[in-house]
C-alpha angles and dihedrals in degrees: 000000000000114000138169108261123216108215123195109206119196121184128188107266098259130099093241091057097041094054101061093039091053089051091048088049091055091051088054090049091052088056096052103270127137111230132204109190114202119203127168112266089251096055094037089064091051093050093050092046092052091052091060096235138092103243111014091251093149090068119090085219125083107240116206134156145204128200120266091210096248126112123237090260094061124105107239091189085076097089093187095058093039093052096048088051092048093053094049096045116023104057093066092040091053093049089051091048091054090049093047093049089059100040099039103032104018092241114145113197110221100183139014118213106195130187106243085241085062094042091136085076089073090056089054089047093052090049092057095040101256124134121235150191134207121232120202109200096188135063122307091234090059089048090055089055093049094045090052096052092109089053092047090053093045090049091052095245093115132028122225090272091057096252124132112264099205144021090273110138098192137026138186125236094181141350088246098064131052124262114280124225117234087228094068097053096124102221090054088064097063094102099228120070092214092051088047093052094045097046093045090054091045093054092046087054091050089058095045111129088356096151090057097052100052148002093208125090113171122190135194096231143072138250092237094052096050110015095155096051092049092049088061095055109033093179092061108099121201114221098165169156089061115191129198114271122228129213105242097176093105106056094178092074135043108269123254123219117244127242098032120148091208131043111258118239101228093182087086089073094062088045091053090050087063095054129086120258116272092008108104125093105212115204125189133146104191130240103309112033116113131192134205117231095258094054092043090054091050091051094049092049093041091055089051092048092058089068089217131116112264137189110209125188110211104182117228111216108176094197095042119106091201095096115165127200127211112243116254092242092056112109101174092193093142097044145065125219119201135172099232131357136215084239101186090053092045094052092049091056115107091226093070113103101174141347121235097204144173087228099241109167095244091052091048093052091045091051095044093048089059097042096249125157122229141229102195122219106162119193108185149333117013093355093090090056090046091053091056090048092052096045104033107027107028093026095208098121150032134230129226125245122223121234127226090281093054091252133124098236128220088245093052089051093054092043094053094045089053093044094050097045092044094054109096094192099065095062097061090046092051092047092050091052090048092057092048092050094047091049090056094060092042120105093270097033123121094245092052090049090052092049091052090053090054091047092049089054091048095052101044 
């Protein structure tokens, strides 16, 4: 019997995890599902505030929240502290939410789709008799690494804290994918050894008993983009690329994407309309990356040195002590600086020439889907692996080199912008990738077929 499923979606409480799961939720809504989207209380308030209304009622998705266990004064960028608090607080709160939805509102949840980094939610679902599915918001290659952690520990490559046990520089996960460098193991790029240890153990716990709580592993990627990785984990189904969804209800204003922690500055779209095609350097570093003042100064002066128009996202965090100042000599006449961008719309604009990016997976997919070339500036976690993939495998971007002071200098920024935009070979490659990715989400594409398989399972 075909029925209307009610799917509870729970992302890890970070912008880069909320975005693809919100997009996935909208796809489910488009196919007749009811969606309950569960943020942490802290992030729920940010999302509602950015939507310019009091309760998120303009969204076709029911927005709810549960506490993450931390007070308002805590630093949620500290992933170790956040994850310890999540694991001790949220499972019981999620169970109570599911119970309250049914008792107080008559809403019976039929499936839980959980971010792999919230994998404990499927253990809660199994406990209360609800089926579930994992959702992996990053690359399939990084998932293969995460999935093989027990093997890496058993083989003596990692210890139980996730640290390398020897001087080995590379290791093999499978004969079907190239060797991986120890330096690109994502949890080794979390800056603080204590954070690394805590978060590694948290993710291992999220995957505990995973094969017994679901048969569904959904991934925001495509076969064509990562064929070797998908061949290693046949049960991992690509349903990407997932793009941010916009609220088109109000046609009198430019639409805003849903699920954002900051309000988007839509004035940049009018500014882009005034620029020549393939002329603008777009610069954005996601929701977490921070700079010191010296590097911020070099970036500002480097953008000016390119003598090209630039659109630069300088995130405004009211509670963040990491406040940067533009140098006195910075004129900025050719550029526009905004606090947060409607990135999918920006990257689809014909004025964009290249993307200076932190290499978060969402940003990579959004850029690739629009045929954009990359200048890679990774900050932490899987972004270093993603940079190598962009530069060495897909060959649609370049990385920056550090100077003797450990900085990316203004001269290096100008040189790499000129090199990338002067390379005639990257444009055909980026356009070919764009066509492949768009085909995947078309009616007959592999990602669409996988989504339909999941929907059939949900409804019967």
